[in-house]
Gaussian input, Z-matrix of N, CA and C with variables (Angstrom, degrees):
# hf/3-21g

backbone

0 1
 N
 C     1     B1
 C     2     B2     1     A1
 N     3     B3     2     A2     1     D1
 C     4     B4     3     A3     2     D2
 C     5     B5     4     A4     3     D3
 N     6     B6     5     A5     4     D4
 C     7     B7     6     A6     5     D5
 C     8     B8     7     A7     6     D6
 N     9     B9     8     A8     7     D7
 C    10    B10     9     A9     8     D8
 C    11    B11    10    A10     9     D9
 N    12    B12    11    A11    10    D10
 C    13    B13    12    A12    11    D11
 C    14    B14    13    A13    12    D12
 N    15    B15    14    A14    13    D13
 C    16    B16    15    A15    14    D14
 C    17    B17    16    A16    15    D15
 N    18    B18    17    A17    16    D16
 C    19    B19    18    A18    17    D17
 C    20    B20    19    A19    18    D18
 N    21    B21    20    A20    19    D19
 C    22    B22    21    A21    20    D20
 C    23    B23    22    A22    21    D21
 N    24    B24    23    A23    22    D22
 C    25    B25    24    A24    23    D23
 C    26    B26    25    A25    24    D24
 N    27    B27    26    A26    25    D25
 C    28    B28    27    A27    26    D26
 C    29    B29    28    A28    27    D27
 N    30    B30    29    A29    28    D28
 C    31    B31    30    A30    29    D29
 C    32    B32    31    A31    30    D30
 N    33    B33    32    A32    31    D31
 C    34    B34    33    A33    32    D32
 C    35    B35    34    A34    33    D33
 N    36    B36    35    A35    34    D34
 C    37    B37    36    A36    35    D35
 C    38    B38    37    A37    36    D36
 N    39    B39    38    A38    37    D37
 C    40    B40    39    A39    38    D38
 C    41    B41    40    A40    39    D39
 N    42    B42    41    A41    40    D40
 C    43    B43    42    A42    41    D41
 C    44    B44    43    A43    42    D42
 N    45    B45    44    A44    43    D43
 C    46    B46    45    A45    44    D44
 C    47    B47    46    A46    45    D45
 N    48    B48    47    A47    46    D46
 C    49    B49    48    A48    47    D47
 C    50    B50    49    A49    48    D48
 N    51    B51    50    A50    49    D49
 C    52    B52    51    A51    50    D50
 C    53    B53    52    A52    51    D51
 N    54    B54    53    A53    52    D52
 C    55    B55    54    A54    53    D53
 C    56    B56    55    A55    54    D54
 N    57    B57    56    A56    55    D55
 C    58    B58    57    A57    56    D56
 C    59    B59    58    A58    57    D57
 N    60    B60    59    A59    58    D58
 C    61    B61    60    A60    59    D59
 C    62    B62    61    A61    60    D60
 N    63    B63    62    A62    61    D61
 C    64    B64    63    A63    62    D62
 C    65    B65    64    A64    63    D63
 N    66    B66    65    A65    64    D64
 C    67    B67    66    A66    65    D65
 C    68    B68    67    A67    66    D66
 N    69    B69    68    A68    67    D67
 C    70    B70    69    A69    68    D68
 C    71    B71    70    A70    69    D69
 N    72    B72    71    A71    70    D70
 C    73    B73    72    A72    71    D71
 C    74    B74    73    A73    72    D72
 N    75    B75    74    A74    73    D73
 C    76    B76    75    A75    74    D74
 C    77    B77    76    A76    75    D75
 N    78    B78    77    A77    76    D76
 C    79    B79    78    A78    77    D77
 C    80    B80    79    A79    78    D78
 N    81    B81    80    A80    79    D79
 C    82    B82    81    A81    80    D80
 C    83    B83    82    A82    81    D81
 N    84    B84    83    A83    82    D82
 C    85    B85    84    A84    83    D83
 C    86    B86    85    A85    84    D84
 N    87    B87    86    A86    85    D85
 C    88    B88    87    A87    86    D86
 C    89    B89    88    A88    87    D87
 N    90    B90    89    A89    88    D88
 C    91    B91    90    A90    89    D89
 C    92    B92    91    A91    90    D90
 N    93    B93    92    A92    91    D91
 C    94    B94    93    A93    92    D92
 C    95    B95    94    A94    93    D93
 N    96    B96    95    A95    94    D94
 C    97    B97    96    A96    95    D95
 C    98    B98    97    A97    96    D96
 N    99    B99    98    A98    97    D97
 C   100   B100    99    A99    98    D98
 C   101   B101   100   A100    99    D99
 N   102   B102   101   A101   100   D100
 C   103   B103   102   A102   101   D101
 C   104   B104   103   A103   102   D102
 N   105   B105   104   A104   103   D103
 C   106   B106   105   A105   104   D104
 C   107   B107   106   A106   105   D105
 N   108   B108   107   A107   106   D106
 C   109   B109   108   A108   107   D107
 C   110   B110   109   A109   108   D108
 N   111   B111   110   A110   109   D109
 C   112   B112   111   A111   110   D110
 C   113   B113   112   A112   111   D111
 N   114   B114   113   A113   112   D112
 C   115   B115   114   A114   113   D113
 C   116   B116   115   A115   114   D114
 N   117   B117   116   A116   115   D115
 C   118   B118   117   A117   116   D116
 C   119   B119   118   A118   117   D117
 N   120   B120   119   A119   118   D118
 C   121   B121   120   A120   119   D119
 C   122   B122   121   A121   120   D120
 N   123   B123   122   A122   121   D121
 C   124   B124   123   A123   122   D122
 C   125   B125   124   A124   123   D123
 N   126   B126   125   A125   124   D124
 C   127   B127   126   A126   125   D125
 C   128   B128   127   A127   126   D126
 N   129   B129   128   A128   127   D127
 C   130   B130   129   A129   128   D128
 C   131   B131   130   A130   129   D129
 N   132   B132   131   A131   130   D130
 C   133   B133   132   A132   131   D131
 C   134   B134   133   A133   132   D132
 N   135   B135   134   A134   133   D133
 C   136   B136   135   A135   134   D134
 C   137   B137   136   A136   135   D135
 N   138   B138   137   A137   136   D136
 C   139   B139   138   A138   137   D137
 C   140   B140   139   A139   138   D138
 N   141   B141   140   A140   139   D139
 C   142   B142   141   A141   140   D140
 C   143   B143   142   A142   141   D141
 N   144   B144   143   A143   142   D142
 C   145   B145   144   A144   143   D143
 C   146   B146   145   A145   144   D144
 N   147   B147   146   A146   145   D145
 C   148   B148   147   A147   146   D146
 C   149   B149   148   A148   147   D147
 N   150   B150   149   A149   148   D148
 C   151   B151   150   A150   149   D149
 C   152   B152   151   A151   150   D150
 N   153   B153   152   A152   151   D151
 C   154   B154   153   A153   152   D152
 C   155   B155   154   A154   153   D153
 N   156   B156   155   A155   154   D154
 C   157   B157   156   A156   155   D155
 C   158   B158   157   A157   156   D156
 N   159   B159   158   A158   157   D157
 C   160   B160   159   A159   158   D158
 C   161   B161   160   A160   159   D159
 N   162   B162   161   A161   160   D160
 C   163   B163   162   A162   161   D161
 C   164   B164   163   A163   162   D162
 N   165   B165   164   A164   163   D163
 C   166   B166   165   A165   164   D164
 C   167   B167   166   A166   165   D165
 N   168   B168   167   A167   166   D166
 C   169   B169   168   A168   167   D167
 C   170   B170   169   A169   168   D168
 N   171   B171   170   A170   169   D169
 C   172   B172   171   A171   170   D170
 C   173   B173   172   A172   171   D171
 N   174   B174   173   A173   172   D172
 C   175   B175   174   A174   173   D173
 C   176   B176   175   A175   174   D174
 N   177   B177   176   A176   175   D175
 C   178   B178   177   A177   176   D176
 C   179   B179   178   A178   177   D177
 N   180   B180   179   A179   178   D178
 C   181   B181   180   A180   179   D179
 C   182   B182   181   A181   180   D180
 N   183   B183   182   A182   181   D181
 C   184   B184   183   A183   182   D182
 C   185   B185   184   A184   183   D183
 N   186   B186   185   A185   184   D184
 C   187   B187   186   A186   185   D185
 C   188   B188   187   A187   186   D186
 N   189   B189   188   A188   187   D187
 C   190   B190   189   A189   188   D188
 C   191   B191   190   A190   189   D189
 N   192   B192   191   A191   190   D190
 C   193   B193   192   A192   191   D191
 C   194   B194   193   A193   192   D192
 N   195   B195   194   A194   193   D193
 C   196   B196   195   A195   194   D194
 C   197   B197   196   A196   195   D195
 N   198   B198   197   A197   196   D196
 C   199   B199   198   A198   197   D197
 C   200   B200   199   A199   198   D198
 N   201   B201   200   A200   199   D199
 C   202   B202   201   A201   200   D200
 C   203   B203   202   A202   201   D201
 N   204   B204   203   A203   202   D202
 C   205   B205   204   A204   203   D203
 C   206   B206   205   A205   204   D204
 N   207   B207   206   A206   205   D205
 C   208   B208   207   A207   206   D206
 C   209   B209   208   A208   207   D207
 N   210   B210   209   A209   208   D208
 C   211   B211   210   A210   209   D209
 C   212   B212   211   A211   210   D210
 N   213   B213   212   A212   211   D211
 C   214   B214   213   A213   212   D212
 C   215   B215   214   A214   213   D213
 N   216   B216   215   A215   214   D214
 C   217   B217   216   A216   215   D215
 C   218   B218   217   A217   216   D216
 N   219   B219   218   A218   217   D217
 C   220   B220   219   A219   218   D218
 C   221   B221   220   A220   219   D219
 N   222   B222   221   A221   220   D220
 C   223   B223   222   A222   221   D221
 C   224   B224   223   A223   222   D222
 N   225   B225   224   A224   223   D223
 C   226   B226   225   A225   224   D224
 C   227   B227   226   A226   225   D225
 N   228   B228   227   A227   226   D226
 C   229   B229   228   A228   227   D227
 C   230   B230   229   A229   228   D228
 N   231   B231   230   A230   229   D229
 C   232   B232   231   A231   230   D230
 C   233   B233   232   A232   231   D231
 N   234   B234   233   A233   232   D232
 C   235   B235   234   A234   233   D233
 C   236   B236   235   A235   234   D234
 N   237   B237   236   A236   235   D235
 C   238   B238   237   A237   236   D236
 C   239   B239   238   A238   237   D237
 N   240   B240   239   A239   238   D238
 C   241   B241   240   A240   239   D239
 C   242   B242   241   A241   240   D240
 N   243   B243   242   A242   241   D241
 C   244   B244   243   A243   242   D242
 C   245   B245   244   A244   243   D243
 N   246   B246   245   A245   244   D244
 C   247   B247   246   A246   245   D245
 C   248   B248   247   A247   246   D246
 N   249   B249   248   A248   247   D247
 C   250   B250   249   A249   248   D248
 C   251   B251   250   A250   249   D249
 N   252   B252   251   A251   250   D250
 C   253   B253   252   A252   251   D251
 C   254   B254   253   A253   252   D252
 N   255   B255   254   A254   253   D253
 C   256   B256   255   A255   254   D254
 C   257   B257   256   A256   255   D255
 N   258   B258   257   A257   256   D256
 C   259   B259   258   A258   257   D257
 C   260   B260   259   A259   258   D258
 N   261   B261   260   A260   259   D259
 C   262   B262   261   A261   260   D260
 C   263   B263   262   A262   261   D261
 N   264   B264   263   A263   262   D262
 C   265   B265   264   A264   263   D263
 C   266   B266   265   A265   264   D264
 N   267   B267   266   A266   265   D265
 C   268   B268   267   A267   266   D266
 C   269   B269   268   A268   267   D267
 N   270   B270   269   A269   268   D268
 C   271   B271   270   A270   269   D269
 C   272   B272   271   A271   270   D270
 N   273   B273   272   A272   271   D271
 C   274   B274   273   A273   272   D272
 C   275   B275   274   A274   273   D273
 N   276   B276   275   A275   274   D274
 C   277   B277   276   A276   275   D275
 C   278   B278   277   A277   276   D276
 N   279   B279   278   A278   277   D277
 C   280   B280   279   A279   278   D278
 C   281   B281   280   A280   279   D279
 N   282   B282   281   A281   280   D280
 C   283   B283   282   A282   281   D281
 C   284   B284   283   A283   282   D282
 N   285   B285   284   A284   283   D283
 C   286   B286   285   A285   284   D284
 C   287   B287   286   A286   285   D285
 N   288   B288   287   A287   286   D286
 C   289   B289   288   A288   287   D287
 C   290   B290   289   A289   288   D288
 N   291   B291   290   A290   289   D289
 C   292   B292   291   A291   290   D290
 C   293   B293   292   A292   291   D291
 N   294   B294   293   A293   292   D292
 C   295   B295   294   A294   293   D293
 C   296   B296   295   A295   294   D294
 N   297   B297   296   A296   295   D295
 C   298   B298   297   A297   296   D296
 C   299   B299   298   A298   297   D297
 N   300   B300   299   A299   298   D298
 C   301   B301   300   A300   299   D299
 C   302   B302   301   A301   300   D300
 N   303   B303   302   A302   301   D301
 C   304   B304   303   A303   302   D302
 C   305   B305   304   A304   303   D303

   B1=1.4771
   B2=1.5420
   B3=1.3026
   B4=1.4385
   B5=1.5690
   B6=1.3029
   B7=1.4606
   B8=1.5257
   B9=1.3584
   B10=1.4357
   B11=1.5434
   B12=1.3753
   B13=1.3956
   B14=1.4971
   B15=1.3081
   B16=1.4356
   B17=1.5542
   B18=1.3231
   B19=1.4660
   B20=1.5670
   B21=1.3733
   B22=1.4630
   B23=1.5018
   B24=1.3182
   B25=1.4676
   B26=1.5290
   B27=1.3488
   B28=1.4414
   B29=1.5340
   B30=1.3286
   B31=1.4680
   B32=1.4993
   B33=1.3731
   B34=1.4325
   B35=1.5226
   B36=1.3342
   B37=1.4573
   B38=1.5465
   B39=1.2819
   B40=1.4685
   B41=1.4930
   B42=1.2466
   B43=1.4630
   B44=1.5314
   B45=1.3272
   B46=1.4986
   B47=1.5348
   B48=1.3014
   B49=1.4811
   B50=1.5104
   B51=1.3227
   B52=1.4950
   B53=1.4751
   B54=1.3203
   B55=1.5030
   B56=1.5103
   B57=1.3085
   B58=1.4635
   B59=1.5285
   B60=1.3649
   B61=1.4589
   B62=1.5359
   B63=1.3592
   B64=1.4299
   B65=1.5352
   B66=1.3343
   B67=1.4402
   B68=1.5865
   B69=1.2930
   B70=1.4645
   B71=1.5415
   B72=1.3325
   B73=1.4537
   B74=1.5253
   B75=1.3095
   B76=1.4872
   B77=1.4953
   B78=1.3478
   B79=1.4593
   B80=1.5264
   B81=1.3166
   B82=1.4807
   B83=1.5293
   B84=1.3424
   B85=1.4465
   B86=1.5291
   B87=1.3338
   B88=1.4703
   B89=1.5546
   B90=1.3216
   B91=1.4565
   B92=1.4949
   B93=1.3156
   B94=1.4713
   B95=1.5043
   B96=1.3354
   B97=1.4967
   B98=1.5028
   B99=1.3000
   B100=1.4527
   B101=1.5174
   B102=1.3009
   B103=1.4509
   B104=1.5734
   B105=1.2863
   B106=1.4817
   B107=1.5071
   B108=1.3321
   B109=1.4586
   B110=1.5105
   B111=1.3340
   B112=1.4751
   B113=1.5482
   B114=1.2954
   B115=1.4408
   B116=1.5330
   B117=1.2658
   B118=1.4891
   B119=1.5161
   B120=1.3441
   B121=1.4289
   B122=1.4872
   B123=1.2957
   B124=1.4679
   B125=1.5789
   B126=1.2886
   B127=1.4484
   B128=1.5346
   B129=1.3552
   B130=1.4558
   B131=1.5332
   B132=1.3212
   B133=1.4724
   B134=1.4916
   B135=1.3217
   B136=1.4473
   B137=1.5372
   B138=1.3097
   B139=1.4870
   B140=1.5374
   B141=1.3310
   B142=1.4751
   B143=1.5441
   B144=1.2837
   B145=1.4548
   B146=1.5067
   B147=1.3385
   B148=1.4630
   B149=1.5178
   B150=1.3329
   B151=1.4893
   B152=1.5005
   B153=1.3189
   B154=1.4418
   B155=1.5238
   B156=1.3122
   B157=1.4846
   B158=1.5023
   B159=1.3213
   B160=1.4555
   B161=1.5299
   B162=1.3115
   B163=1.4961
   B164=1.5302
   B165=1.3579
   B166=1.4689
   B167=1.5333
   B168=1.2765
   B169=1.4837
   B170=1.5206
   B171=1.3573
   B172=1.4661
   B173=1.5170
   B174=1.3328
   B175=1.4868
   B176=1.5261
   B177=1.3354
   B178=1.4423
   B179=1.5199
   B180=1.3171
   B181=1.4743
   B182=1.5243
   B183=1.2797
   B184=1.4571
   B185=1.5179
   B186=1.2887
   B187=1.4305
   B188=1.5541
   B189=1.2822
   B190=1.4934
   B191=1.5355
   B192=1.3048
   B193=1.5043
   B194=1.5110
   B195=1.3267
   B196=1.4406
   B197=1.5244
   B198=1.3304
   B199=1.4394
   B200=1.5452
   B201=1.2966
   B202=1.5164
   B203=1.4772
   B204=1.3617
   B205=1.4574
   B206=1.5214
   B207=1.3284
   B208=1.4871
   B209=1.4972
   B210=1.3454
   B211=1.4052
   B212=1.5648
   B213=1.3294
   B214=1.4512
   B215=1.5058
   B216=1.3294
   B217=1.4384
   B218=1.5522
   B219=1.2632
   B220=1.4687
   B221=1.4982
   B222=1.3281
   B223=1.4350
   B224=1.5103
   B225=1.3410
   B226=1.4343
   B227=1.5354
   B228=1.3442
   B229=1.4646
   B230=1.5231
   B231=1.3418
   B232=1.4110
   B233=1.5348
   B234=1.2955
   B235=1.4718
   B236=1.5289
   B237=1.3245
   B238=1.4632
   B239=1.5228
   B240=1.2948
   B241=1.4797
   B242=1.5210
   B243=1.3139
   B244=1.4280
   B245=1.5086
   B246=1.3404
   B247=1.4469
   B248=1.5381
   B249=1.2883
   B250=1.4514
   B251=1.5110
   B252=1.3552
   B253=1.4125
   B254=1.5101
   B255=1.3476
   B256=1.4823
   B257=1.5461
   B258=1.3240
   B259=1.4487
   B260=1.5345
   B261=1.2990
   B262=1.4872
   B263=1.5080
   B264=1.3222
   B265=1.4734
   B266=1.5177
   B267=1.3321
   B268=1.4675
   B269=1.5132
   B270=1.3667
   B271=1.4526
   B272=1.5124
   B273=1.3058
   B274=1.4518
   B275=1.5867
   B276=1.3518
   B277=1.4878
   B278=1.5403
   B279=1.2659
   B280=1.4547
   B281=1.5124
   B282=1.3508
   B283=1.4391
   B284=1.5153
   B285=1.3474
   B286=1.4401
   B287=1.5689
   B288=1.3125
   B289=1.4728
   B290=1.5050
   B291=1.3425
   B292=1.4611
   B293=1.5109
   B294=1.3362
   B295=1.4671
   B296=1.5057
   B297=1.3059
   B298=1.4577
   B299=1.5139
   B300=1.3111
   B301=1.4626
   B302=1.4918
   B303=1.3298
   B304=1.4792
   B305=1.5033
   A1=108.46
   A2=115.53
   A3=121.83
   A4=110.88
   A5=114.85
   A6=120.52
   A7=106.74
   A8=115.12
   A9=119.18
   A10=106.56
   A11=118.05
   A12=123.01
   A13=110.76
   A14=118.45
   A15=123.38
   A16=106.21
   A17=114.03
   A18=116.93
   A19=107.72
   A20=113.00
   A21=119.72
   A22=108.93
   A23=113.84
   A24=119.71
   A25=108.78
   A26=117.33
   A27=120.82
   A28=111.79
   A29=116.74
   A30=119.52
   A31=112.90
   A32=118.66
   A33=121.67
   A34=111.22
   A35=116.78
   A36=120.90
   A37=107.63
   A38=117.85
   A39=120.28
   A40=112.17
   A41=116.71
   A42=120.66
   A43=111.51
   A44=114.90
   A45=117.83
   A46=110.71
   A47=117.90
   A48=120.63
   A49=113.06
   A50=117.04
   A51=118.57
   A52=112.49
   A53=117.45
   A54=122.27
   A55=109.24
   A56=115.85
   A57=118.57
   A58=110.00
   A59=115.62
   A60=119.41
   A61=111.91
   A62=115.73
   A63=120.59
   A64=111.30
   A65=116.97
   A66=121.21
   A67=110.59
   A68=114.85
   A69=120.45
   A70=109.02
   A71=116.08
   A72=118.79
   A73=111.39
   A74=116.72
   A75=120.67
   A76=111.02
   A77=119.90
   A78=122.25
   A79=108.12
   A80=117.79
   A81=121.32
   A82=110.21
   A83=115.18
   A84=118.69
   A85=113.17
   A86=114.68
   A87=118.74
   A88=112.63
   A89=115.15
   A90=119.83
   A91=114.68
   A92=116.95
   A93=120.47
   A94=111.97
   A95=117.88
   A96=120.77
   A97=109.16
   A98=117.52
   A99=118.36
   A100=111.65
   A101=117.20
   A102=121.46
   A103=109.37
   A104=113.17
   A105=118.23
   A106=108.64
   A107=116.10
   A108=119.30
   A109=105.83
   A110=114.29
   A111=122.05
   A112=107.15
   A113=115.28
   A114=117.73
   A115=112.75
   A116=112.63
   A117=118.92
   A118=112.83
   A119=116.75
   A120=121.43
   A121=115.96
   A122=120.82
   A123=122.32
   A124=107.76
   A125=114.31
   A126=120.74
   A127=106.71
   A128=114.50
   A129=121.85
   A130=108.30
   A131=114.08
   A132=120.42
   A133=109.96
   A134=115.29
   A135=123.09
   A136=107.93
   A137=120.00
   A138=120.55
   A139=112.21
   A140=118.91
   A141=119.33
   A142=110.56
   A143=119.24
   A144=120.84
   A145=110.36
   A146=116.12
   A147=119.43
   A148=111.49
   A149=116.24
   A150=120.28
   A151=110.53
   A152=120.18
   A153=122.54
   A154=110.23
   A155=117.18
   A156=120.39
   A157=109.86
   A158=118.13
   A159=122.14
   A160=109.63
   A161=116.99
   A162=119.95
   A163=110.22
   A164=117.13
   A165=119.99
   A166=111.46
   A167=118.33
   A168=121.34
   A169=114.01
   A170=115.95
   A171=120.76
   A172=109.28
   A173=116.00
   A174=121.54
   A175=105.72
   A176=114.68
   A177=119.23
   A178=108.79
   A179=116.20
   A180=120.50
   A181=110.33
   A182=115.93
   A183=120.59
   A184=107.77
   A185=116.44
   A186=121.31
   A187=108.48
   A188=116.38
   A189=118.05
   A190=109.23
   A191=114.02
   A192=117.29
   A193=113.35
   A194=118.12
   A195=121.75
   A196=112.37
   A197=119.25
   A198=123.56
   A199=110.93
   A200=115.93
   A201=117.03
   A202=109.56
   A203=117.33
   A204=119.94
   A205=110.79
   A206=115.40
   A207=119.56
   A208=114.16
   A209=118.29
   A210=121.45
   A211=113.06
   A212=116.64
   A213=120.84
   A214=110.15
   A215=118.12
   A216=121.82
   A217=112.14
   A218=116.46
   A219=122.77
   A220=107.21
   A221=119.32
   A222=123.90
   A223=109.43
   A224=118.83
   A225=124.46
   A226=110.38
   A227=117.13
   A228=121.08
   A229=110.78
   A230=118.87
   A231=122.30
   A232=112.78
   A233=118.46
   A234=122.20
   A235=112.20
   A236=116.60
   A237=120.54
   A238=111.66
   A239=114.89
   A240=122.05
   A241=109.48
   A242=116.22
   A243=121.26
   A244=110.16
   A245=116.05
   A246=117.52
   A247=109.83
   A248=118.80
   A249=123.54
   A250=111.59
   A251=118.75
   A252=120.72
   A253=112.92
   A254=116.39
   A255=119.67
   A256=108.71
   A257=118.17
   A258=121.14
   A259=111.57
   A260=116.99
   A261=121.15
   A262=109.48
   A263=118.69
   A264=122.45
   A265=109.38
   A266=117.77
   A267=119.99
   A268=111.17
   A269=119.74
   A270=122.72
   A271=111.26
   A272=117.06
   A273=121.24
   A274=108.89
   A275=116.09
   A276=117.65
   A277=108.43
   A278=116.19
   A279=119.90
   A280=111.50
   A281=112.85
   A282=120.90
   A283=105.52
   A284=113.40
   A285=119.27
   A286=110.17
   A287=115.45
   A288=119.72
   A289=113.98
   A290=117.63
   A291=122.57
   A292=108.13
   A293=115.89
   A294=119.16
   A295=112.24
   A296=117.31
   A297=120.67
   A298=109.55
   A299=118.57
   A300=124.35
   A301=108.53
   A302=115.13
   A303=119.39
   A304=111.20
   D1=121.33
   D2=-177.73
   D3=-124.39
   D4=128.94
   D5=176.87
   D6=-107.04
   D7=129.49
   D8=-175.29
   D9=-110.63
   D10=115.68
   D11=179.55
   D12=-105.66
   D13=136.48
   D14=175.11
   D15=-107.29
   D16=112.40
   D17=179.59
   D18=-106.43
   D19=158.17
   D20=-179.79
   D21=-122.18
   D22=146.58
   D23=177.67
   D24=-87.08
   D25=160.29
   D26=175.26
   D27=-56.09
   D28=-35.19
   D29=178.13
   D30=-65.36
   D31=-39.56
   D32=178.34
   D33=-66.09
   D34=-39.45
   D35=-178.03
   D36=-71.55
   D37=-40.50
   D38=176.57
   D39=-59.07
   D40=-41.48
   D41=178.74
   D42=-65.64
   D43=-41.46
   D44=178.61
   D45=-65.65
   D46=-38.60
   D47=-174.78
   D48=-92.67
   D49=-7.64
   D50=179.08
   D51=74.54
   D52=33.94
   D53=177.91
   D54=-127.25
   D55=-172.34
   D56=-179.05
   D57=-95.12
   D58=154.32
   D59=176.18
   D60=-63.99
   D61=-32.43
   D62=176.15
   D63=-56.93
   D64=-45.27
   D65=-177.64
   D66=-63.55
   D67=-42.92
   D68=179.34
   D69=-61.28
   D70=-47.43
   D71=179.43
   D72=-62.83
   D73=-38.50
   D74=-179.91
   D75=-63.13
   D76=-38.32
   D77=-179.66
   D78=-64.80
   D79=-38.78
   D80=178.53
   D81=-69.59
   D82=-44.85
   D83=-178.86
   D84=-59.12
   D85=-38.13
   D86=-178.70
   D87=-81.21
   D88=-2.56
   D89=177.93
   D90=78.83
   D91=19.37
   D92=-179.27
   D93=-78.24
   D94=-25.77
   D95=-179.60
   D96=-132.66
   D97=148.08
   D98=175.71
   D99=-70.33
   D100=152.45
   D101=-178.60
   D102=-163.25
   D103=170.06
   D104=174.39
   D105=-107.88
   D106=141.97
   D107=179.82
   D108=-125.70
   D109=118.25
   D110=178.84
   D111=-111.73
   D112=92.99
   D113=-179.84
   D114=76.01
   D115=-172.42
   D116=-178.08
   D117=-74.52
   D118=112.69
   D119=175.21
   D120=85.11
   D121=-0.99
   D122=-179.07
   D123=-99.89
   D124=97.21
   D125=-179.16
   D126=-105.97
   D127=135.66
   D128=176.29
   D129=-134.72
   D130=154.86
   D131=-179.47
   D132=-125.94
   D133=142.84
   D134=170.62
   D135=-89.26
   D136=160.38
   D137=179.45
   D138=-55.88
   D139=-36.82
   D140=178.46
   D141=-70.20
   D142=-24.03
   D143=173.15
   D144=-68.06
   D145=-40.84
   D146=177.34
   D147=-61.83
   D148=-40.92
   D149=175.93
   D150=-59.46
   D151=-39.09
   D152=178.53
   D153=-67.01
   D154=-37.50
   D155=177.32
   D156=-63.98
   D157=-43.37
   D158=179.48
   D159=-62.51
   D160=-42.81
   D161=179.30
   D162=-64.42
   D163=-33.92
   D164=179.46
   D165=-62.47
   D166=-37.98
   D167=-173.90
   D168=-99.67
   D169=-1.73
   D170=-179.54
   D171=-74.56
   D172=127.20
   D173=177.66
   D174=-104.15
   D175=120.31
   D176=178.22
   D177=-83.95
   D178=123.91
   D179=179.20
   D180=-85.04
   D181=139.65
   D182=174.56
   D183=-151.84
   D184=141.29
   D185=-179.56
   D186=-125.44
   D187=146.58
   D188=174.88
   D189=-59.40
   D190=151.71
   D191=-175.37
   D192=-63.91
   D193=-27.84
   D194=-179.12
   D195=-95.53
   D196=10.55
   D197=179.35
   D198=-74.07
   D199=147.12
   D200=175.00
   D201=-68.99
   D202=161.47
   D203=178.59
   D204=-58.53
   D205=153.16
   D206=-178.78
   D207=-60.74
   D208=-26.97
   D209=-177.87
   D210=-72.27
   D211=-18.57
   D212=-179.82
   D213=-66.52
   D214=137.15
   D215=179.07
   D216=-76.99
   D217=149.91
   D218=-176.58
   D219=-114.28
   D220=129.59
   D221=176.40
   D222=-86.73
   D223=105.83
   D224=-177.62
   D225=-87.13
   D226=-11.98
   D227=-178.22
   D228=-61.09
   D229=-31.53
   D230=-178.60
   D231=-66.01
   D232=-18.07
   D233=-179.64
   D234=-70.93
   D235=-32.23
   D236=-179.85
   D237=71.46
   D238=165.98
   D239=-179.61
   D240=-84.02
   D241=143.15
   D242=175.16
   D243=-89.18
   D244=162.92
   D245=-179.98
   D246=-62.92
   D247=-38.30
   D248=177.22
   D249=-59.25
   D250=-45.16
   D251=-178.49
   D252=-71.71
   D253=-30.99
   D254=176.43
   D255=-66.47
   D256=-45.80
   D257=179.71
   D258=-63.04
   D259=-41.07
   D260=177.23
   D261=-61.96
   D262=-39.90
   D263=-179.85
   D264=-67.13
   D265=-39.40
   D266=-177.12
   D267=-70.46
   D268=-28.49
   D269=179.31
   D270=-78.13
   D271=-23.61
   D272=-172.56
   D273=-83.55
   D274=146.32
   D275=178.85
   D276=-63.46
   D277=135.97
   D278=-175.78
   D279=-89.74
   D280=151.89
   D281=177.16
   D282=-76.42
   D283=138.23
   D284=-178.87
   D285=-54.36
   D286=130.94
   D287=-179.29
   D288=92.86
   D289=-2.98
   D290=178.35
   D291=-80.07
   D292=98.14
   D293=-176.58
   D294=-108.62
   D295=11.00
   D296=-177.86
   D297=-65.95
   D298=128.15
   D299=179.50
   D300=-109.61
   D301=146.59
   D302=-179.80
   D303=-107.20

C-alpha cells in the first residue's frame, strides 16, 4: 500500500498567489495556516493547506441593502481634512506651486 503525497514549497505557492515566499513562510511560522515541517527550515504544504491559506486572506464583500451600486462614484470631498492630516501635510515637503493654505 503506497500513499503518494504532492507537497508544495513556499516558493511554488508564492508564485501561484503572486506574493513573496517570505510572506508564505511567515503565515506558517505564525501558525495561521497548517503546514508540514521537515527539520529546521524545511516547510512544505499540501493542497488542502493552500486552500486554508487562500481562505485566510479572502475578503468577503458585502454591502448594505440600501447602498448604491459599486459602480457609482463617491464624493470624498465632503469628508474634509482632519486635523491630523493637515498637520501631516504641513510637515511634508511641498510640491513647488502648492499654495493651498489651511
